[in-house]
C-alpha positions in Angstrom: 43.7 20.4 -1.8 41.8 17.2 -1.0 41.8 15.9 -4.6 45.4 17.0 -5.4 47.1 16.0 -2.2 45.1 13.9 0.3 43.0 11.7 -2.1 45.9 10.2 -3.9 47.4 9.1 -0.6 44.2 7.8 0.8 43.5 5.8 -2.4 46.8 3.9 -1.9 45.3 2.4 1.3 42.7 -0.3 1.5 39.3 1.5 1.4 38.3 0.7 4.9 41.8 1.5 6.3 41.5 4.9 4.6 38.1 5.4 6.2 39.5 4.8 9.7 42.6 7.0 8.9 40.3 9.9 8.0 38.2 9.4 11.1 41.1 9.2 13.4 42.9 12.3 12.0 39.8 14.4 11.7 38.9 13.8 15.3 42.5 14.4 16.4 42.9 17.6 14.4 39.6 19.1 15.7 41.0 18.8 19.2 43.6 21.4 18.3 42.6 25.0 19.2 41.1 26.8 16.3 41.0 23.8 13.9 37.2 23.4 13.9 36.8 27.1 13.3 39.2 26.8 10.3 37.3 23.9 8.9 34.1 25.9 9.1 35.7 28.8 7.4 37.0 26.6 4.6 33.9 24.3 4.0 30.8 25.8 5.6 28.5 28.1 3.7 25.6 29.8 5.4 22.8 31.7 3.7 19.1 32.2 4.6 18.0 30.8 1.2 19.5 27.4 2.2 17.2 26.9 5.1 14.6 24.2 4.7 11.7 23.0 6.9 10.9 19.4 6.2 8.8 17.0 8.2 8.6 19.6 11.0 12.4 20.0 11.3 14.4 23.1 10.3 17.6 22.3 8.4 20.3 25.0 8.0 20.9 23.6 4.5 19.6 20.7 2.5 22.9 18.8 2.1 23.3 15.9 4.5 25.6 12.9 5.0 24.0 9.6 4.3 24.0 6.7 6.7 26.9 4.3 6.6 29.7 6.9 6.9 29.5 7.7 10.6 27.8 4.5 11.7 28.6 5.0 15.4 28.1 8.8 15.8 31.9 9.2 16.3 32.2 12.4 14.3 29.0 14.4 14.4 30.7 17.6 15.8 33.5 17.4 13.2 31.1 16.8 10.3 29.1 19.8 11.4 32.2 21.9 10.9 32.4 20.6 7.3 29.2 22.3 6.4 26.6 19.5 6.4 23.0 20.5 7.2 22.4 17.2 8.8 24.0 13.8 9.4 22.3 10.4 9.4 24.1 8.0 11.7 23.9 4.2 11.6 22.7 1.7 10.6 22.4 1.0 14.3 21.3 -2.4 15.6 20.2 -3.2 19.2 23.3 -5.3 19.9 26.8 -4.5 18.8 28.0 -6.6 15.9 31.2 -6.8 13.9 29.7 -7.0 10.4 30.9 -9.1 7.6 34.5 -10.3 7.3 37.1 -8.0 5.6 37.8 -7.0 2.9 34.3 -5.6 2.6 34.7 -2.2 1.0 36.1 -1.7 -2.5 36.6 1.3 -4.8 35.9 1.3 -8.5 37.8 4.5 -9.5 36.9 4.2 -13.2 33.3 4.5 -12.2 33.7 6.8 -9.2 31.8 4.1 -7.3 32.1 1.8 -4.3 31.0 -1.7 -3.5 30.4 -2.4 0.2 29.2 -5.4 2.1 29.8 -4.0 5.6 26.9 -5.8 7.2 25.7 -3.3 9.7 28.9 -3.2 11.7 28.2 -0.9 14.7 28.7 -0.5 18.5 25.0 -1.2 19.3 22.2 1.2 20.1 23.0 1.9 23.8 26.7 2.9 23.0 25.7 5.1 20.1 23.0 6.8 22.2 25.5 7.6 24.9 27.9 9.0 22.4 25.2 11.3 20.9 24.4 12.6 24.4 27.9 14.0 24.5 27.8 15.9 21.2 28.1 19.7 21.2 27.3 20.9 17.7 23.6 22.0 17.1 23.2 19.7 14.1 20.1 17.7 13.0 20.8 14.0 13.5 19.0 11.2 11.8 19.0 7.7 13.3 19.1 4.9 10.7 18.0 1.6 12.4 18.2 -2.0 11.4 18.1 -5.6 12.8 20.9 -7.7 14.0 22.2 -10.3 11.5 21.2 -13.3 13.7 17.6 -12.0 14.3 15.1 -13.9 12.1 12.8 -11.8 10.0 9.7 -12.8 11.9 11.3 -11.2 15.0 12.8 -8.2 13.2 10.2 -5.7 14.5 11.4 -6.1 18.0 15.0 -5.2 16.9 13.8 -2.1 15.2 11.7 -1.1 18.2 14.7 -1.7 20.6 17.0 0.6 18.6 14.2 3.2 18.2 13.7 3.3 22.0 17.4 3.5 22.8 18.0 6.3 20.3 14.8 8.2 20.8 16.0 11.0 23.0 19.2 11.6 21.0 18.2 11.9 17.3 15.8 14.2 15.5 14.3 11.7 13.0 14.4 8.0 12.3 15.0 5.9 9.1 13.9 2.3 9.0 16.5 0.5 6.8 15.1 -2.7 5.2 16.9 -2.2 1.9 20.6 -3.0 2.6 21.7 -6.0 0.5 24.4 -6.9 3.0 22.3 -8.5 5.8 20.9 -11.9 4.8 17.2 -11.8 3.9 16.8 -8.2 5.0 15.3 -7.1 1.7 12.5 -9.6 2.1 11.2 -7.2 4.7 10.4 -4.8 1.9 7.5 -7.0 0.9 4.1 -5.5 1.7 2.8 -7.6 4.6 6.1 -7.8 6.7 6.9 -4.2 6.0 3.4 -3.0 7.2 3.8 -5.1 10.4 7.3 -3.8 11.1 6.4 -0.1 10.5 3.2 -0.4 12.5 5.2 -1.7 15.5 7.7 1.1 15.4 5.1 3.7 14.7 3.0 2.4 17.7 5.9 3.2 20.0 6.5 6.5 18.3 3.0 7.8 18.4 2.8 6.9 22.1 5.4 9.5 22.8 4.4 13.0 23.9 6.4 14.3 20.9 6.7 11.7 18.2 9.7 11.9 15.8 9.5 11.9 12.0 9.7 8.3 10.8 11.1 7.6 7.3 11.7 4.4 5.3 14.8 3.9 3.2 14.2 2.0 -0.1 16.2 0.2 -2.6 16.7 1.5 -6.2 16.0 -2.0 -7.5 12.2 -1.9 -6.8 9.8 -2.1 -9.7 7.2 0.6 -10.3 4.6 -1.7 -8.8 6.7 -2.2 -5.7 7.1 1.5 -5.4 3.4 1.9 -5.6 3.1 -0.6 -2.7 5.6 1.5 -0.8 3.5 4.6 -1.2 0.4 2.7 0.0 2.4 1.4 3.0 3.7 4.9 3.7 0.1 6.2 4.0 -1.2 3.3 6.0 1.6 3.6 8.6 1.7 7.4 8.6 5.3 7.7 7.5 6.8 11.2 7.4 8.9 10.6 4.3 11.2 8.3 2.3 14.9 8.0 1.7 15.5 7.2 -2.0 17.7 5.3 -2.5 20.0 2.7 -0.9 22.8 0.9 -2.8 22.0 -1.3 -5.8 22.7 -5.0 -6.3 23.0 -4.3 -10.1 26.3 -4.1 -12.0 25.1 -2.9 -15.4 27.1 -0.4 -17.6 30.2 -0.2 -15.5 33.5 0.9 -17.0 35.4 -1.3 -14.6 36.1 -4.7 -16.3 33.4 -7.3 -15.5 36.0 -9.8 -14.3 37.4 -7.3 -11.8 33.9 -6.5 -10.5 33.0 -10.2 -10.3 36.2 -10.8 -8.3 35.1 -8.3 -5.7 32.1 -10.4 -4.8 28.7 -9.4 -3.5 27.7 -6.0 -2.0 25.8 -2.8 -2.6 27.0 -0.5 -5.4 27.0 3.2 -4.8 28.3 6.3 -6.6 28.0 7.6 -10.1 26.4 4.5 -11.7 23.5 4.9 -9.3 22.8 8.5 -10.2 20.2 8.1 -13.0 18.2 5.3 -11.3 18.0 7.1 -8.0 16.8 10.2 -9.7 14.2 8.1 -11.6 12.9 6.7 -8.4 12.7 10.1 -6.7 10.8 11.5 -9.7 8.3 8.6 -9.8 7.6 8.9 -6.1 7.3 12.7 -6.2 4.9 12.5 -9.2 2.7 9.8 -7.7 2.3 11.7 -4.5 2.0 15.2 -6.1 4.9 16.2 -3.9 3.0 15.3 -0.7 5.5 13.0 0.8 9.0 14.4 1.5 11.9 12.6 -0.1 15.6 12.6 0.9 17.4 12.0 -2.3 20.6 10.0 -2.3 22.6 8.1 -4.9 25.3 9.2 -7.3 25.6 12.9 -6.2 29.2 13.9 -7.1 28.6 17.5 -8.2 26.4 20.5 -7.6 24.6 19.6 -10.9 23.8 16.1 -9.6 22.3 17.6 -6.4 20.2 20.1 -8.3 19.0 17.2 -10.5 17.8 15.3 -7.4 16.1 18.4 -6.1 14.4 19.2 -9.4 13.1 15.6 -9.5 11.3 16.2 -6.2 13.8 15.6 -3.4 13.3 18.0 -0.4 16.8 17.2 0.9 19.9 15.4 -0.5 22.6 13.2 1.0 26.2 12.4 0.0 28.3 9.4 0.6 30.4 8.1 -2.3 30.7 11.5 -3.9 32.0 12.9 -0.6 34.8 10.2 -0.7 35.7 10.9 -4.3 35.3 14.7 -4.3 36.1 15.7 -0.7 34.4 18.1 1.7 34.4 21.0 -0.7 31.5 19.3 -2.5 29.1 20.3 0.3 30.0 23.9 -0.1 29.8 23.8 -3.9 26.3 22.4 -3.7 25.1 24.9 -1.2 26.6 27.8 -3.2 24.9 26.6 -6.3 21.5 26.7 -4.6 21.6 30.4 -4.0 19.6 32.4 -6.5 20.8 35.9 -7.3 
């Protein structure tokens, strides 16, 4: 129904307008008696084989929604009804910020891809935490945290700590995001020394808690093998619980969309099918280098059950959707979970 009826209508709208249209109408419809139950019947799939225990948390299934879709934790209850095993909110910054000027989200239908340069638009950590306190669905929530655009890199750690402290009581795990291409100079924080400093600062606050939360790092697909090796050394040194591989790419290779069209859209991170192979390569490399000892959330180019199985076979413990969810609709979650059941 989504691909035949709703998607053609949504794709006539500007990509960001369509996003807000879906948000508003999903929230509105779930206020109607019985609608959330109907969505669960249509899109949720429960089975004991789907349960996963990863970094000390028990997931009802391994299919999550990646950060960037529900930045402000507006739809966690509604997304739970669509069958997700977990939802990662954010990226959240200490202070609210509008993000980059519009237009800033673009579809590449020929490639089943998106380009975004949203720029960490969000309501700020305090507002997001308050919203999470009001949620009802028993769904695992990840908190993806970043720095404000106007915060210099040498003061970035304080921003991450501030978001961490504000969200601590309302999320189940944290993801430090230093790999978005849409905040100026952010990716420089992936370099070894600044990244160690940043993660140590967050982890110091985390380990001081009576019950620390799993702390993960989200990495770019554009890192070299040597840089990935550095990431693994940093993960050990800072006692990370896992990695999220991968974020969007700044690359534009091998697209079907004409190069002039792509160039006209400007800068931003590319997601969707073109990212599938590289994201899987990164997951496989990290898994092999750690002998499977460091849990990985696999994300990038998952548009089918086969794509999800590929990520899991490469070593991912869990997977996340974003662009594939937009192109394929909510039935994709159910198809992946059904494919995971062994007779």
